[in-house]
C-alpha positions, 0 to 999 in steps of 0.5 A: 633125369633124376630128382635133383638134390638140393645143394648144400651149403658149405661153411669153412669150420672155425678154430682156435689155437692150442692155448685156447683149447686147453683153456676150454678144456680146463673150465669144461664141466663133466656134464657139459652144460656150461658155456666152456663145454659148449664152446669146446664142443663147437669148436671140435666139430669139423662142419661149419653148419654144425658149428652155426647151431652150437654158436646160437645156443651160447646166448640161450645159455648165458640167459640162465646164468645168474648175476654173479656168473659175471665174475666167473673166470671161465665165462670171463675167459670164453668172452675173450675166446669168442672175442678171438674167433669172431675176429679170426673168421673171414668177412664172407664165412657166415658164422661171423654173422651168426656170432654177431647176431647172436652176441646181439642179444647177450645178456646185459651184465656181460656187455662190459667184460664182452666189451673189453674183450673185443676191444682187446683183440681189435687193438691187437688187430690194428697193431697188425704190421703186415701190410698184406694183412691190413685187408683182413683188419678193414673187413673186421672193421667193416664187419664190427660196424655192420649191425653189431653192438659190441663191434661198434662199441669196441670201434668207438672205444679205439676210434682213434687208434682205428682212424690212425690205422687207416691212414697208415694203411692206406698210405702204404698201400698205395705205396707198395702198388706204386712199387708193382707197377706193371703187375696187373695181378698184384696191383688189381688186389692192392687197388682192391684193398684201397677201395675197401679201405675207403669204404671202411672210412666212410662207413665209420664216419656215418655210424660214429657220427651220431654218437661221437659228433663232438669228436669231429668238431675239435680241431687239436684233437688226434682224431681231427688230424687222422680226419685231415690226413685221411681227406688228404689221401682221399684228394690224392686218390681223387686226382690219381689216374693210376688208380681204378676209377672205382677208387677214384669215384669212391674217393669223391664220395669220401671227400664230400662226406668228410667235408660235410662232417668236418665243416662248420657251419653246416649252413655255409657248406653248399656255398663252398662245395658250390665254389669247389664245383665252379672253380671260383674258390677264394684261398683266403675264404677256405679253412686252413685246415681244408686248404691243407687237406685239399689243396689240388681241388682249391686252387689249381685246375683239376680233370674233368674225372675228379669234377665228375666225382665231386658232384656224384658225392655232392649229390649222394652225401648231402641231404636233399629229401626235405630241402634242409639246405635251403636256397643255398642247397637249391643254387648248389643243385643248379649249379651241379647241373651246369657243371654236369652239362659242361663236362658232358662236351669235354668226356669222351671216355666211355666209362666216364660217359656212363659215370656221367649219365648215372650222376645226371640221373641222380640229379633229376631224383634230387631235383624231385626230392627238393621239389616234393618238399615243397621249394618254390625257388626251383619251380621256375627253373625246372619248369618244361620250358625252362633252360636246365629240362631243355639241356637235359632233353638235349642230352637225352636226344644225343645219347638215347642211341648211344651204343652202351646199353646202361647209358641208353637206360639212364636216359630213359630215367633221365626222361621220366624223372624230368617229366615228373619234374615238370608235373611238380612245377605244374601244381596239379594242372591237366598235363594232357593239355599241358603245351610242353607236353603235347609238343613233346608228344608231337615231336616224338611221334614225328620221329622215325621209328628206328630211333630206339630212344624214341620207344622209352620216351613214349612209354614214359609219356604213356605213364604220365599222360595216359595212352588215350592222348596218344591214340587220338593223334594217331590210332595206327600207332600200335600197328606202325610199332609191330611194323618195325618188329622185324628189326631184332635191333628194336624188338625189346624196345618195341615190345615194351612200349607196346606192353606199356601202352596196352595195360595202361589202355585197359586200365583206362577203358576199365575205369571208363566203361561200365559195360564189358563192351570196352573189351572189344574195343581193347581187342581190336586196338591191341590183338587184332593188329597181331593176329594180322602179323602172324598171318601175313607178316614178313618171317622176322617180324612174325618170329619176333611178335611171337617171342616178344609180344604175344606172351606178354598179352596173354600173360596180361589179358589171358582171356584174350585167347579165346578171342584169337582162337575164334578169329583164327579159326574162322579164316583157317579154312582160306588161309593155310599159308605156304611157305612164305607165309604161315596163314591162319593156321600158322597163327593159331598154332602160335597162339596155342603154343604161347598159351600153353607155355605159359600156362594158360591152357590148363591141360592137353585136353582142353587144348585139342578138344576145345580149342583145335582139332586133331587134324589142325594139329596133324596139318601143322606138323608137316606144314610148308612153313617151317615155323608152323611145323616148330610151333606146332611141335612146341604146342605138343612139347612145351608146358609150364608144368614139368610133370605133366603127363604126355598123352598117347595122341601127343606121342603119336604126333611126335613120332609123326613129326620126327619122321618127316622133319629130321632133314631141315636145312636151316640150322635154326630150325634144327636147333629149335626141333632138338631143343623142343624134343628134349623139353618133352624128354625131360618131361617124360622123365619128370613125369615118370618119377611122380608115375613111379611114386603114385604106383608105389603108393597104389600098390599098398594093401590099402589102395583103391581099386584095381583100374587105378592101380594099373593106370600109371604102369600102363603110362609108363609103359607107353612112355618106354614104348614111344621112347624105344620107337622114337629111337628107332625112327632116329637109327634108321635115319642114319642109313648110308647116304643121309645127309648133314641135316638128317645125321645132325637132327637124329644124333642131337636127338639121340644125345638128348636122349642119353642126357635126360635118360642116364643109366640110373644111380642107386634107388632112382627108376628111369622109364628108358635107358638108351644103352639097352636099345644099342646093339652091334649094328647101331654101334656100327652106325654111330661109328661110321658117322665119323666118316661124315665130311662134317665135323659137328657130325663126327663131334656129336657121334662122338659125345653120344659115344662117350654117354654110352660108355657101358656099351662101348666097353663091351664093343671093343672086347675084340683085340683084332678089331682094335687093331683094325681100327687103330691101323686105319686111324694111323693111315687116315692121319697121314692122308692127303685129305684134310678131313681124313685126318679130322676123322682119324683123331676122332677114331683115336680119341675113341680108342684111347678110352679103351683099356686095351689098346693093340698089341703092337703098342703094348711093348712101348706102354708106359709103366702100369698105373695103379688101378683103384678109384681113379681107373678110368682117368688112369687108363686115358692118361696111359693110353693117351701118351702111349698114342702121342708117342706113337704119332711122334714116331711117325711124324719125326721119320716124315719131317725127315723125309720132308726136309729132303724132299717136300714135294714128296711130303706134300703128295704122300705123306702131308705131316698136319695130319699126325699134329692134328692127331696129337692137338685133339688128343691133348685137348681131351685129356685133363691136364690138371690132374696127370699122375705121370708127370715124369713122362710127360715133361720129356715128352712135351720138350721133344714135341715142341722141337719136332713143331719147331722143326716142322715149321721150318720145313714148311715156313719158307713157302709160307713166308714167300712173296707168292705162296699160292702159286708156288711149284717150280715148274711152269711152261714159258721162260718169262714166268719161270724167270719170276718164279726163279725169283721166288725160289731164290728168296725162299731157299727151302731144304730140298736135297734133290734140287727140285726147289733149286731151278725151275723147270720149263714144261712142254706139254706136261703139267704134272711129274711122276714120283717114281721120276722123282725118285730117281734124283732122290739119293736115299727115300726110306721106307716111310713111303711105306707107310702110305700104301705099297702101291706105286702110282703117278701123281700130280704134284700141284701148287695147291697140294704143296700150299695145303701141306705147308699152311695146314702143317703151320697152322696144326703147330700153332694150334698145338702150341696154343693148346699147350699154353692154354691147358698146361700149367705154367710155373715160374720155376723148374724145380716144382713137380707139377712143371710141364712147361718152363718159362724159358719154353714158353718165351720159345713158343711167344718167339715162334709165334711172333716170327710166324705172325710178322713174317707168314703171308698165306692167311690161312696160316697166320689166322690159326696162328693168331688163335693159338697166339691169343690163347698163349696172350691170355695166359700170360696176363694171368700169370703170376710170374712177372717176367712173363706177365710183361712179354706181351708189352715188350713184344708190342713195344718191339714190333711197334718200333720195327714198324716205324722204323722201315728198316729195308732188311725188315722181313714184315709183309707190306702187301697182303694188308699187312698179313699177320701184323694186324693179328699179332697186335690184335692178340696182344691188345685184346688179352689185355684185362678189360678192367685195367686202365688199357694202357697198352692199348692207348700207346699203340693207338696213339703211335698208329694213328700217329704214323697213319697221319704221317705224310713224311716221305723220308722213311717211305710209305710202308709204316704208314700202310701198316699202320693203316692196316692195323687200325682197320683190324683194331676197329673190326675188333669187337673185343675191344668194344667201346674202348676204341671209340675215343679213336675213331675221329683220329682214325677217320682223319687218317683215312680221309687224308690218306685217300688223297696220297698219291701212293696207291697202297696208301690209298687202298688201306685208307679205303679199307679203313674208312670201311671199318670205321663206318661199319664201327660208327653206324652199325653193320649194314642190314638194309638193302638201301645204300644208307639203310635208315639203321645205318644213319645217325643224327649229327648232333649225336655223331659230333657229339661223340666225335667233336673233332671231325666237326671242324675237320670235315667242315674244312675239307668239304670246304677245301674240296667244294672250292676246287670243283670249278677247275678248268676243264682238263685240270685233274681232280686234286681232292679225291677226299670228296668221295669219303667225306660224302660217304660219311655226310650222306649218313647223317641227318639233322633231327627234329629234336636238335632244338635251336642250338647251332654249335653242332648245326649240319646247316654249315655243310648244306651249301658245300654239298650242293656245291660238290654237285659241280664235280667233274666226276659223275660218281661224285655229283650222284653222291652229293645229290644223296648226301644233300637229302638228309640234311634237308629238313622235310619243311625245307625241301620246297624252298631249297627245290625252288631255290636250286631250279632257280640256279639253273641257266636260262636258255638265253645265257651263253656260258654254262657248264653241263657238269653244273647242270647235271649235279644241280638237277640230280640234287633236285631230283633226289630232294623230290624224290624224298619229298614225294615220298615223305608227305603222303600222310600231309593235307592235300592242300598244303602238299599241292601248293608246295609241289605247284611252286615247285612245278612252276619253278621246273617249268621255267627251266623246261629248254632243258628238256628240249633239243635246245639242250644238247646234252642228253645226260642232263635232259635225261634227269630233267625228264626224270624230274618231270616224270616224278611230278606227273606221277604225283599229280592227277590229271585234270578232269573234263571240265574242271581246271587245277592250278597246274593245268592253268600253268600249262603243265601237262600241255608242255609235258605233251609237247615234250613228247611230241617234239622228241625223237620218239616221234621224230626220229633219232640222229645218233647212234649208241655211241653218243654219251647218255643216249641209253639214259635218256632213252629210258627217261623219255620212254617212262615219261611217254608211257603214261601219255600213251595210256592217257591217249588210249583212254581219251579214244575210248577204244575208237581207232583214232590216229595218235602220234604216239602208241605202243606199236610205235614204241615197240618198232623202235630201233633202240631196245631201251624203249621197247624193253619199257614198253614190253614191261608195261604191257607185261605188267598189264597182262599179268594183272588181268591174268592174276585178278582173272579179268579179260585182258584188256582190248589193247593187248588182244589187238596187238597180237600181230606186233607181239608175234612179228616181234617174237619172230625178229626180236634179237635183244634177249631182254626184249625177246624174253618179255614178248614170251612173257606176255604171250604166256600171260595172254590166253592162246586162244587171242593169238595163236589162231594168228600165228599162221598169218603174221608169223608164217608158221602153223600153230603146230609150227609155232609150238615146235618153235617154242620148244626148240627155244626152250630147249636151245637158249639162255636160262631165263628165255628157256623157262618162259619159252617152256611155260609158253610151250606148256600152255600152247600144248595144254590149249591144243589138247583141251581144243583137240578133244576129237582128235587127240592122237594127232598130237601124239608126237608133239606131246612126247617131244614135250614130255621129253623137254620137261624131262631134259629141263629137270637136270641138274646141269641147267640153272635153278630158273629151269627147274623153277619153271618145270615145276611151275608148268607141272603145277599148272598142267597137272589136272590135265596130264598128271591126275586126269581120270582118263590119261591123256599121255601114254603111261610111260609119258605120264610116269616120266612127268611123275618122275619129274615131280619126284626128282624136283622134290628131291632138289638140293635147292629149297626153291625148286622143293617148295615149287614142286610141293605145289605140284603135290598139293595140286595133284592130290587136291583133284576130285578123284585123288583127294581121297588118297592122302588125308592131306588134300588141299594142305600146304605140305613140306617137301619132306611128306610131299615126297611120300604123298606124291607116291601114294597119289601115283600109286592109287592113280595106276590103280584107278587107270588100271595099269598096274601091269605095265606100271609096276615094272617101271616103278621097280626100275626107278628102284633098281636104277644106278647110273654109275659103273659100280665096279669102275667106281671101286677099281679106281678110287683115285681118279680125279683125287689129287686135282680136287684134294678138298672133295670127298664125294657129292655132298648131299644137303637134301636128297637121299636115295634111300629115302625115296626108295624106302618110301617107294617101297612102302607105297608099293607094297600097301598098293600090292596089299590092297589091291586084288590084282594077280601078278601075272608072269611079266618078261619085264619082271623076270628081267628085273629080277634077273639083273637084281639078282646080278647086281646083288652078286656083284656087290657081294664081290665088290665088298670082299675086294674092300680093305677092312675097316673100308667105312673109313678108308674107302668111304665113297666107295663103301657108301655107294655100295651100301646104297645100291645094296639097298636098292636091290635088296629092295627090289628083290623083297618086292618081287619075292612078295609078288610071287608069294602074293597070296598071303601078303599082309599090311603087317608083313611090311619090312620094318624100315619100310614102314611109316610111323604115321598115326592112323586117320581117324578124323576128316579135316576140320 
């Protein structure tokens, strides 16, 4: 990246006519010093910038002319020419403003003549008759009025003519606009001209009003008549809905301005305007001129938009600043706001909503201006407690959550202005104690934090009242706000509020405190909570705090950095973090990174030496938490100075980071890594430019001493070495078998290197060039990236090769190589593997850019283009044409064969690959600059015909009613008969009769192409394209379908590409026409047929993509007939949908298939700035159809309408334009759900789901109704007022049917949808007293819905009721509901009613308990006492008197809630609840329950499981209480855990076991002694383990035993389980090897704990444990298998972590070496798992292993949390060190070498049988590795073994095992070489799987052979002899850990 050049200003040069040029020449003097000479020189210049300099010399030249020069004809002519020049220049040309500015300084003596000249030329402009020149005249008038004295004078001179021109032009333009109705492009330009005309008229009146004020008072003058005419025009504009709203709104301004200017006396103006706005004007009192001009505003009803724009004009055009309008002006201001309040309930269009909010904000500003002027009349009306501010607050509360950001911003402006208004009315009173402000603050703080408007309003309050007032109410406010910063939608609001608060707080503390102690308080309040979040918050919260909040606090208070570092450094040792938490180290890196990026760390030296040590940085670079690694890298790469020199240490760390972080699985992390490294490269490049300049300066003779002189060159060399080293690492990472993430990262970084360090141009020096480090081998590596199954990798590799064009050209000099690659691409383009055709397209696009195409194509190449400056583009065009022709010829042959046999095409040459390659070739071609138009034109015509032909072949399958399973073979006659119907339906063209009749297969599910060929009359040589080999092929339905839908998809994308990229011209005669109008129409008809009739989603989704491109082009097209096509197509399909013709081919199933996509494409392409007429038409039609219940035409139109509406409501591109139709859509969905037709109900449900998402947002929380997906009732019904009466009426209707007789079907299934909507609404404390949209009327109906006979409806009614009840109303509501329950003496009651009421009580009580934690104990306990008393009154519902177990269960759940939140009475104290006998009643329920007295039922009794769970939950606390009362003494208690565990019901046992497990786990985590109860229950637990048959209970028993100390229970196994400890161990291992996943994992952990205990307790007799240890090792190894679930491998990781000190790293190995190494191999296997959770668990093993006393010196990362990528290397390092410690190198080395060599697959078999299983899995290329990389493990192991051999003094004896390995490796190397020779040319593309497998095994074999060779020559072995690819790029350890 060289030094950026400053962009030069482009200015169009001025010109004059020939006559003026001659005039100037005639007056120019010989010396060139007069004005004519200057002008002549100026107009002869071709550069506008130079002309600007010449024009600036005019006035200085004229100032030198004496007064007699006024009469000089030369000067007169020059001034005349200057006037002509001025009016000829465009408005935006800088020359126009420069000329005006210069002429403003014209000497006074020349002003008269100049004014005359300008007036003359302006008159010529006004005489223009060409309508399309009017805009230029208007621009000239506007520029004359803009700070140009001569221009203004000329306009005043011609004022009558100017006004007349404006009147005439506006009328004519409006008429012209009507003529072009439907032509959006022309209409947009004309309406833009209208807008300019209105603005010019307003400017004219405003600017001329002062000097010519009397002109407006003469009602008989022509000027007055023109003014009236213009006023009439503006009124017409104001009422014309066909115009753009900007024209209407500006006309509203103009109307008020003109009335203000013309109306007299001005004192009555406010009254007049008020009468117009309030519609109270009397026609007799209005002046005649005003009545004639504005009759529609005076005497008729006007639209809401007209009133709105009149209010805007009134506020903008009248003078409010000084209160000059007096009381009438104040009255007008109040009238305006009342009109606006009225309009706010009427306007629903989003754009008008936006206007209204701006106008209301403007109103508050005007009110403030009047109050500031000292007006006392308004103070009573604008005080915070008065009506207007209250209405304003309601508007703010209703709209502060509006989807439009701009509207939400206006609510903030209104709230701030409202506080300012209240302050002005208070006349200096203290706002901190003002009741209005206190109430406002309290109500805002009570709101939940998910409400966005709360933040802005609190910020305004802080600015007005100060933060101390708010902190005094609640000191935890900062922490509460930080808590919500995990939600991305709230982060900007929260960070803005926090910034406002901490700034205000600091200013307050600074002003109040004399000493510096205030800073500590500020840090404690605002900084310390941030550090807590950074150390331990959730991932999103931490990220957002770092991105949004941390920079703000550091920018405002840079000195806080030292406080942060001090706190974090002190806690770093104890908080290193993990994969889930950053810890203090992560927080430290985040703070330092942010500080450096914002310039608070002046240099790297200061950062590293003063604030953090090097070891900490290194730990951060490989930390287990990805964000810690990113922050540490950001600390190294980011700087606020782009030219800061990168230090040597930084470069070493970056190399170290790259080595271990390329294989990141997170796309976000990869993106950040690549972005940060690119920043570093830019710093290197830009700082190198500075260093080059410094070096040049130092190299001069007078430079300073030599040491300084060589410093820049040393740094530059370090830069070069660093970049070369980085590229080495990146290329080495692209080894065979490397993962997708590694390749993506490496290629992206290499692309950044190529971009930042391009080939130098001119004299610019560059420190590094990537092309210099690219040889043939590396180029081949990049080429092989095309074989990746991920297209992102292909794209990155291709783009990188394009940046290395100089290298690419050199690599393709060999024509034979080109030929091979081209043939390979052609073969891949017809592969049955879809991703192969993508590879082919990239290969072809690479070859197209080579000058020498294969010789086989030379004969068909077009004429040679002329070589020259455009050689590269010429070669590209020529070769693209050649390749496309070649592909088309092949495609044509294949289509011909497919017409004969679609099955053969599907199995041998699917055609979509060819089309894909053609499309990609077009996409890479610059189609706006083609030079072979004559050859492209016929080719495109032929290509379109080929596309239609291909589509015709495959369309019958795609359009059949069952495309997914279409193949004419089956195994039974019934299915075959159904299949025959489908075959008759589609009738494809297949001449071998294969699709004509179904075949019945006996035991065969495939057919042989050879058998097929016997029935095909003629199969030509196209089969040879695929290869000579003959093979049997299973042609499955999947293959046929894939061929067909992909072909349709590629055709659609091709047509879309052609429409998007090729110019569309109206006529065929133009030389650059590529598509004619007829061809475009044919393409549109194709898309229409395809989208409306296809039934396969893959086909019509991609057709939609292509069709969107076409509609976008058509809407921008200047051809009117083409521009109107979308509207015609839309009306046509709507008519077809409405018609419901039986012959229609529209698909009524599959959610209407492609029909919604078709309509979406037509509507989404409609210009957003238009009035969206097509959308309005469509939505009206569709909602009408969706609401229609007319069965005369069937229900198909209704189903189509519902499906299309669903798609449109989901389309985000329609934005707020779709919102006005939400109410209609909701009505259709709710009513449709009650339809008797299933299809209507299904479509209605889908529509309803889309509406819920559109209105309430995408669900982000785990709870069913997240707080962020709710809305206040006021906001919801204000946005959708039609739904208020509708929902209320529907709910009332539904609620009235719930008491229907038993057995009567539920007639209103709509209850389900109604409750789904209502449960998302809640009343806000800010709703005020207004009851117009209150939620209260819904409450009794929701309560009544709880009586529904449907269980699910009762549950939903209970949940829906909760948000409708305010928190302070819950206790009274609970009591009312409980009192409504029947008494035990009542004779008649329904259990459904009881159940529904109890559910409502339960959910309300649960919400109340949750939300009332912050309330005072007295209130809370008193209210709960009242509820408890009401509950106690219905206690019979929990007893056997109540026969229904379901209602009994819910009642017991309510009791459980109460017992949980009420404390038991202490001894000697009696609470109010105890006096009620509550605890005795609970105890009595338990003791009289079936838990004590037995169960008379079976599981068939409804509600029994639920009842058992509820009863057990209530009983368990009572058991604990009994145990506590007994104080450990053996007393007989009626209910105990032993009794619960002996229950015959698993629900009871499960809950009891869960409770015991929780206690056991907490005791183990807190390292406390287990409870005596648990220790005494060994007998029950062991007996239960032996006999338990319920999987869940059995699993929990094992878990409890695992968490207990084996010494407590293992000795008892023989007594109670009749198994010895050894037998119990074998039993647990048997379970671990045979049972299901969760039990298997627990059993493995239990067995491991037992065996560790036995090893530790049998110190003297360990040999007796050998068989058990061997079996345990085998079990652990088996449990690591990929065939087992993830839980199994996680259990292994946990086991190995806990036993690592005993079995992995013990100084004296307990296991045999083979067993120990097997466990280590398990660790390495887990570290290479594809599942991240497993890898993270495995890193814990490594952390434990390398942190032992004998291993902590093996690496420099002991006790550190590291990532799995480096954990693999560290594990091998520890293992090698242990082998040396154990003196086990001789037996261990062959085992490790065997790990290198192992290959479980038969290489030869894989290569010789490459097609095995291909046809069954056509989408699988090979086993995809997302993480594990075989060669990474190989290189790491080789590196460690090499270092081990170098460092140890071990002498290699002649080992038989090593000789055996040598022999195997040599044989395998020979076999690999032979198999490579058998592969075809370009095998890396054609046989990718086999080629990659051979390459990997070749590397493994070579690694073993190298190490064995090193062993043979051991004496000379040195560390530097290690092969480069084995070396670890890792800075040497120079310091100890901090």
